[in-house]
KOLZA-766893 format. One record per atom (N, C-alpha, C): x, y, z. Coordinates in steps of 0.001 Angstrom, whole numbers. Example, Ala and Ser with C-alpha at 12.3 -4.5 7.8 and 13.67 -1.06 7.14 Angstrom:
% KOLZA-766893
{px 13190 | py -5690 | pz 7800};
{px 12300 | py -4500 | pz 7800};
{px 13200 | py -3300 | pz 7800};
{px 12850 | py -2250 | pz 7080};
{px 13670 | py -1060 | pz 7140};
{px 12900 | py 30 | pz 7870};
***
This chain:
% KOLZA-766893
{px -14090 | py 46691 | pz 115216};
{px -14512 | py 46004 | pz 116051};
{px -14633 | py 47003 | pz 117669};
{px -13623 | py 47641 | pz 117190};
{px -13659 | py 48216 | pz 118735};
{px -12640 | py 47980 | pz 119867};
{px -12403 | py 48655 | pz 120902};
{px -11298 | py 48372 | pz 122003};
{px -9606 | py 47591 | pz 121578};
{px -9569 | py 46218 | pz 122319};
{px -8172 | py 46325 | pz 121437};
{px -7961 | py 44587 | pz 121158};
{px -7150 | py 44366 | pz 120161};
{px -7413 | py 43547 | pz 119755};
{px -6740 | py 42853 | pz 120592};
{px -6974 | py 40998 | pz 120320};
{px -6763 | py 40111 | pz 121353};
{px -6311 | py 38805 | pz 120912};
{px -5245 | py 38456 | pz 121433};
{px -5194 | py 36415 | pz 120642};
{px -5372 | py 36133 | pz 121694};
{px -6194 | py 35562 | pz 121967};
{px -6851 | py 34132 | pz 123040};
{px -6462 | py 32696 | pz 122998};
{px -5771 | py 32460 | pz 123688};
{px -5989 | py 30893 | pz 123985};
{px -7729 | py 30270 | pz 124027};
{px -7632 | py 29156 | pz 123312};
{px -9330 | py 28794 | pz 123830};
{px -9053 | py 27380 | pz 124025};
{px -9797 | py 26890 | pz 124802};
{px -9719 | py 25294 | pz 125257};
{px -10870 | py 24946 | pz 125702};
{px -11984 | py 24091 | pz 124562};
{px -12902 | py 23829 | pz 125345};
{px -12866 | py 22111 | pz 124936};
{px -13593 | py 21296 | pz 126335};
{px -14411 | py 20413 | pz 126485};
{px -15302 | py 20233 | pz 126242};
{px -15996 | py 18828 | pz 125853};
{px -17852 | py 19172 | pz 125595};
{px -17987 | py 17281 | pz 125630};
{px -18093 | py 16773 | pz 126743};
{px -18261 | py 15296 | pz 126949};
{px -17016 | py 15094 | pz 126502};
{px -16670 | py 13810 | pz 125861};
{px -15572 | py 13291 | pz 125706};
{px -14524 | py 13761 | pz 124951};
{px -14996 | py 15203 | pz 123840};
{px -14324 | py 16035 | pz 122723};
{px -14008 | py 17059 | pz 123701};
{px -12734 | py 17646 | pz 122768};
{px -11959 | py 18575 | pz 123203};
{px -11078 | py 19664 | pz 121580};
{px -11797 | py 20582 | pz 122133};
{px -10274 | py 21569 | pz 121482};
{px -9331 | py 22270 | pz 121910};
{px -8414 | py 22117 | pz 121561};
{px -7255 | py 23510 | pz 121943};
{px -6754 | py 24711 | pz 120211};
{px -6588 | py 25772 | pz 121157};
{px -5938 | py 26771 | pz 119926};
{px -5927 | py 27890 | pz 119880};
{px -5858 | py 28775 | pz 119441};
{px -6049 | py 30249 | pz 119018};
{px -6985 | py 31309 | pz 118512};
{px -7701 | py 32023 | pz 118942};
{px -8632 | py 32649 | pz 118149};
{px -8243 | py 34351 | pz 118508};
{px -8658 | py 35241 | pz 117645};
{px -8147 | py 36603 | pz 117265};
{px -9979 | py 37126 | pz 117445};
{px -9676 | py 38104 | pz 118611};
{px -10877 | py 38561 | pz 119411};
{px -10637 | py 39871 | pz 119561};
{px -11431 | py 40798 | pz 119818};
{px -11515 | py 42006 | pz 120259};
{px -12022 | py 42434 | pz 122049};
{px -11347 | py 42945 | pz 122878};
{px -12031 | py 43165 | pz 124173};
{px -13194 | py 44213 | pz 123848};
{px -13454 | py 44983 | pz 122805};
{px -15135 | py 45450 | pz 122542};
{px -15692 | py 43939 | pz 122577};
{px -15592 | py 42887 | pz 121735};
{px -16381 | py 41991 | pz 121643};
{px -16808 | py 41015 | pz 122633};
{px -15622 | py 41250 | pz 124671};
{px -16163 | py 40717 | pz 125039};
{px -16980 | py 41561 | pz 126253};
{px -16753 | py 42940 | pz 126114};
{px -17878 | py 43991 | pz 126351};
{px -19404 | py 43601 | pz 126437};
{px -19244 | py 43590 | pz 125101};
{px -20949 | py 43362 | pz 124421};
{px -21260 | py 42147 | pz 125049};
{px -20369 | py 41168 | pz 124685};
{px -20852 | py 39442 | pz 125254};
{px -21468 | py 39739 | pz 126883};
{px -20352 | py 40544 | pz 127568};
{px -20734 | py 39937 | pz 129030};
{px -22045 | py 41048 | pz 129436};
{px -22131 | py 42239 | pz 128561};
{px -23179 | py 43225 | pz 129120};
{px -25178 | py 42251 | pz 128802};
{px -24634 | py 41660 | pz 126870};
{px -25921 | py 40858 | pz 127060};
{px -25527 | py 39551 | pz 128014};
{px -25179 | py 38658 | pz 128602};
{px -25720 | py 37634 | pz 128816};
{px -25293 | py 38599 | pz 130927};
{px -25485 | py 39227 | pz 131164};
{px -25523 | py 40014 | pz 132329};
{px -26906 | py 39909 | pz 132388};
{px -27007 | py 41030 | pz 131119};
{px -28851 | py 40928 | pz 130774};
{px -29588 | py 40339 | pz 131005};
{px -29167 | py 39162 | pz 130001};
{px -30120 | py 37857 | pz 129926};
{px -30114 | py 37173 | pz 131274};
{px -29382 | py 36705 | pz 131692};
{px -29218 | py 36547 | pz 132873};
{px -30032 | py 36851 | pz 134186};
{px -30201 | py 38376 | pz 133880};
{px -30609 | py 39116 | pz 134914};
{px -32706 | py 38501 | pz 134719};
{px -32603 | py 39765 | pz 133268};
{px -33995 | py 38425 | pz 133122};
{px -34465 | py 37448 | pz 132446};
{px -33354 | py 36503 | pz 132535};
{px -33551 | py 35017 | pz 132138};
{px -34311 | py 34526 | pz 130565};
{px -34080 | py 36035 | pz 129907};
{px -34730 | py 35880 | pz 128926};
{px -33867 | py 36166 | pz 127507};
{px -33487 | py 35915 | pz 126476};
{px -32777 | py 36369 | pz 125375};
{px -31440 | py 35446 | pz 125258};
{px -30287 | py 36175 | pz 124325};
{px -29136 | py 35798 | pz 124569};
{px -28046 | py 36699 | pz 124118};
{px -27075 | py 35902 | pz 124706};
{px -25728 | py 36439 | pz 124449};
{px -24419 | py 36025 | pz 123278};
{px -23845 | py 35928 | pz 122806};
{px -23595 | py 35602 | pz 121505};
{px -22043 | py 36107 | pz 121724};
{px -20811 | py 35746 | pz 121225};
{px -19801 | py 36392 | pz 120971};
{px -18655 | py 35317 | pz 119759};
{px -18169 | py 35419 | pz 118875};
{px -17631 | py 34975 | pz 118104};
{px -16388 | py 35850 | pz 117708};
{px -14815 | py 35044 | pz 116537};
{px -13718 | py 35529 | pz 116434};
{px -13767 | py 36179 | pz 115457};
{px -12703 | py 37169 | pz 115174};
{px -12734 | py 37689 | pz 113848};
{px -12910 | py 36807 | pz 112557};
{px -12097 | py 35359 | pz 112401};
{px -12045 | py 35005 | pz 111549};
{px -13117 | py 33796 | pz 111480};
{px -14092 | py 33870 | pz 112586};
{px -15407 | py 33044 | pz 112559};
{px -15106 | py 31853 | pz 112050};
{px -13825 | py 31408 | pz 113267};
{px -13656 | py 30046 | pz 113505};
{px -13954 | py 29765 | pz 114966};
{px -14722 | py 30410 | pz 115672};
{px -15217 | py 30330 | pz 116868};
{px -16787 | py 31220 | pz 117249};
{px -17246 | py 30388 | pz 118316};
{px -18985 | py 30932 | pz 118167};
{px -19022 | py 30265 | pz 119454};
{px -19733 | py 31261 | pz 120350};
{px -20407 | py 30841 | pz 121221};
{px -21946 | py 31679 | pz 121608};
{px -22950 | py 30764 | pz 121832};
{px -24208 | py 31610 | pz 122331};
{px -24722 | py 30641 | pz 123161};
{px -25134 | py 31550 | pz 123886};
{px -25848 | py 31229 | pz 125674};
{px -27496 | py 31907 | pz 125362};
{px -28237 | py 30810 | pz 125475};
{px -29372 | py 31057 | pz 125311};
{px -30273 | py 31008 | pz 126524};
{px -31329 | py 31752 | pz 126999};
{px -32134 | py 31500 | pz 128460};
{px -33402 | py 31336 | pz 127816};
{px -34240 | py 30258 | pz 128268};
{px -35343 | py 30028 | pz 128126};
{px -36668 | py 31103 | pz 128900};
{px -36444 | py 31791 | pz 129954};
{px -37057 | py 32277 | pz 130437};
{px -37148 | py 31659 | pz 132011};
{px -37095 | py 30143 | pz 132151};
{px -36931 | py 29932 | pz 133606};
{px -36152 | py 29507 | pz 134438};
{px -35057 | py 29646 | pz 133826};
{px -33647 | py 29593 | pz 134252};
{px -32860 | py 28914 | pz 133567};
{px -33335 | py 28245 | pz 132914};
{px -32641 | py 26953 | pz 131482};
{px -31836 | py 27626 | pz 130670};
{px -31017 | py 27571 | pz 130519};
{px -29571 | py 27870 | pz 129593};
{px -29412 | py 26623 | pz 128819};
{px -29252 | py 27112 | pz 127431};
{px -28955 | py 26105 | pz 126464};
{px -27349 | py 26971 | pz 125584};
{px -26194 | py 26521 | pz 125444};
{px -25404 | py 26396 | pz 125610};
{px -24761 | py 26357 | pz 123860};
{px -24587 | py 26830 | pz 122793};
{px -23853 | py 26091 | pz 121604};
{px -22883 | py 26954 | pz 120903};
{px -22214 | py 26096 | pz 120319};
{px -21503 | py 27225 | pz 119461};
{px -20202 | py 26103 | pz 118892};
{px -19306 | py 26425 | pz 118152};
{px -18236 | py 25940 | pz 117344};
{px -17075 | py 25895 | pz 117562};
{px -15837 | py 25508 | pz 116690};
{px -14563 | py 25600 | pz 117015};
{px -13737 | py 25088 | pz 115751};
{px -13126 | py 25860 | pz 115194};
{px -12585 | py 25056 | pz 113788};
{px -11520 | py 25558 | pz 113450};
{px -10599 | py 24935 | pz 112814};
{px -9562 | py 26042 | pz 112186};
{px -8684 | py 25274 | pz 110691};
{px -9346 | py 24391 | pz 110906};
{px -9041 | py 23963 | pz 109551};
{px -10531 | py 23060 | pz 108763};
{px -10602 | py 23340 | pz 107277};
{px -11271 | py 22545 | pz 106632};
{px -11998 | py 21252 | pz 107029};
{px -12969 | py 20986 | pz 107451};
{px -13234 | py 20057 | pz 107431};
{px -13093 | py 19744 | pz 108960};
{px -12538 | py 20370 | pz 109745};
{px -12272 | py 20183 | pz 111285};
{px -12868 | py 20556 | pz 112476};
{px -13590 | py 20563 | pz 112439};
{px -14806 | py 21436 | pz 113588};
{px -15441 | py 20839 | pz 114313};
{px -15747 | py 21452 | pz 115578};
{px -16137 | py 20977 | pz 116977};
{px -17083 | py 21753 | pz 117672};
{px -18484 | py 21068 | pz 117007};
{px -19564 | py 21727 | pz 117651};
{px -20442 | py 21209 | pz 118806};
{px -20696 | py 22135 | pz 119460};
{px -20805 | py 21328 | pz 120676};
{px -22237 | py 22487 | pz 121428};
{px -23005 | py 21548 | pz 121929};
{px -24344 | py 21800 | pz 122399};
{px -24527 | py 21407 | pz 123757};
{px -25038 | py 22148 | pz 125258};
{px -24866 | py 21328 | pz 125896};
{px -25659 | py 22220 | pz 127104};
{px -26602 | py 21610 | pz 127567};
{px -28066 | py 22674 | pz 128288};
{px -27459 | py 22773 | pz 130091};
{px -27908 | py 23619 | pz 130913};
{px -27279 | py 23901 | pz 132121};
{px -28721 | py 25408 | pz 132655};
{px -28107 | py 25362 | pz 133730};
{px -28648 | py 26702 | pz 133679};
{px -28801 | py 27479 | pz 134708};
{px -29023 | py 29023 | pz 134958};
{px -28106 | py 29980 | pz 135208};
{px -27540 | py 30211 | pz 136863};
{px -27736 | py 29141 | pz 137167};
{px -26823 | py 29565 | pz 138388};
{px -25086 | py 28744 | pz 138200};
{px -25158 | py 28228 | pz 136985};
{px -24097 | py 28019 | pz 136717};
{px -22733 | py 29150 | pz 136098};
{px -23615 | py 30287 | pz 135672};
{px -23169 | py 31526 | pz 135213};
{px -22550 | py 32750 | pz 135786};
{px -22559 | py 32426 | pz 137186};
{px -22380 | py 33623 | pz 137803};
{px -20518 | py 33323 | pz 137917};
{px -19902 | py 32271 | pz 137330};
{px -18142 | py 32234 | pz 138125};
{px -18022 | py 32977 | pz 136363};
{px -18645 | py 32866 | pz 135281};
{px -18569 | py 33029 | pz 134039};
{px -18574 | py 35131 | pz 133982};
{px -19316 | py 35261 | pz 134570};
{px -20308 | py 36874 | pz 134701};
{px -19189 | py 37717 | pz 135560};
{px -18633 | py 36636 | pz 136379};
{px -17614 | py 37429 | pz 137497};
{px -15737 | py 37209 | pz 136626};
{px -15797 | py 36286 | pz 135959};
{px -14594 | py 36433 | pz 135269};
{px -14267 | py 37760 | pz 133919};
{px -15456 | py 37277 | pz 133357};
{px -15945 | py 38721 | pz 132345};
{px -16038 | py 40000 | pz 133186};
{px -16004 | py 40051 | pz 133873};
{px -15952 | py 41466 | pz 134471};
{px -14681 | py 41963 | pz 134721};
{px -13846 | py 41118 | pz 134957};
{px -12377 | py 41553 | pz 135350};
{px -11835 | py 42138 | pz 133820};
{px -12090 | py 41551 | pz 132555};
{px -12195 | py 41944 | pz 131125};
{px -11880 | py 43151 | pz 130919};
{px -13661 | py 43302 | pz 131536};
{px -14188 | py 44543 | pz 130909};
{px -13791 | py 45608 | pz 131970};
{px -13366 | py 45373 | pz 133111};
{px -12894 | py 46224 | pz 134194};
{px -11434 | py 46881 | pz 133837};
{px -10521 | py 45263 | pz 133208};
{px -9349 | py 46193 | pz 133032};
{px -9477 | py 46672 | pz 130993};
{px -9980 | py 46460 | pz 130354};
{px -9623 | py 47025 | pz 128956};
{px -10733 | py 47554 | pz 128643};
{px -12180 | py 47812 | pz 129325};
{px -13218 | py 49025 | pz 129089};
{px -14225 | py 48172 | pz 128333};
{px -15049 | py 49131 | pz 127753};
{px -15927 | py 49099 | pz 126683};
{px -15686 | py 49241 | pz 125257};
{px -16393 | py 49839 | pz 123921};
{px -16192 | py 49568 | pz 122887};
{px -14905 | py 50587 | pz 122230};
{px -14691 | py 51403 | pz 123166};
{px -13736 | py 52357 | pz 122641};
{px -12082 | py 52306 | pz 123530};
{px -12126 | py 51209 | pz 124650};
{px -11061 | py 51251 | pz 125724};
{px -11454 | py 52126 | pz 126737};
{px -12536 | py 52625 | pz 126976};
{px -13041 | py 53108 | pz 127698};
{px -12969 | py 52672 | pz 128987};
{px -12867 | py 52780 | pz 129986};
{px -12955 | py 51973 | pz 131459};
{px -14126 | py 52495 | pz 132147};
{px -14661 | py 51413 | pz 132605};
{px -16375 | py 51860 | pz 132982};
{px -16106 | py 51583 | pz 134409};
{px -16850 | py 52454 | pz 135319};
{px -16714 | py 52848 | pz 136995};
{px -16925 | py 51528 | pz 137432};
{px -18130 | py 50752 | pz 137118};
{px -18739 | py 49827 | pz 137450};
{px -19281 | py 48769 | pz 136423};
{px -19185 | py 47609 | pz 136610};
{px -19435 | py 46389 | pz 135544};
{px -20344 | py 45168 | pz 136247};
***
């Protein structure tokens, strides 16, 4: 997958439902997700997706062209035990997410672990 392998804690809260666990993902996936999300947020179109190695986690953020954003995904650790989530928001709430992702990209770099000068 590129970059560095990472074991990450995950904490999802969607309305009254929640899940806490660990996923395995690469820093390259954070890099690709950051670039896709940043582009979609700038143009207000398209989507950005991130998933884990073991396909037990997925999040996809989709823009409708008018500033509205849908977030869909799931987290599953055992057969028959899966939290699926969907919520709608707008692009103004993604600033903090982009800021936090940029810190990961700045620290770990691109798909080859090469640090970028600007995020």
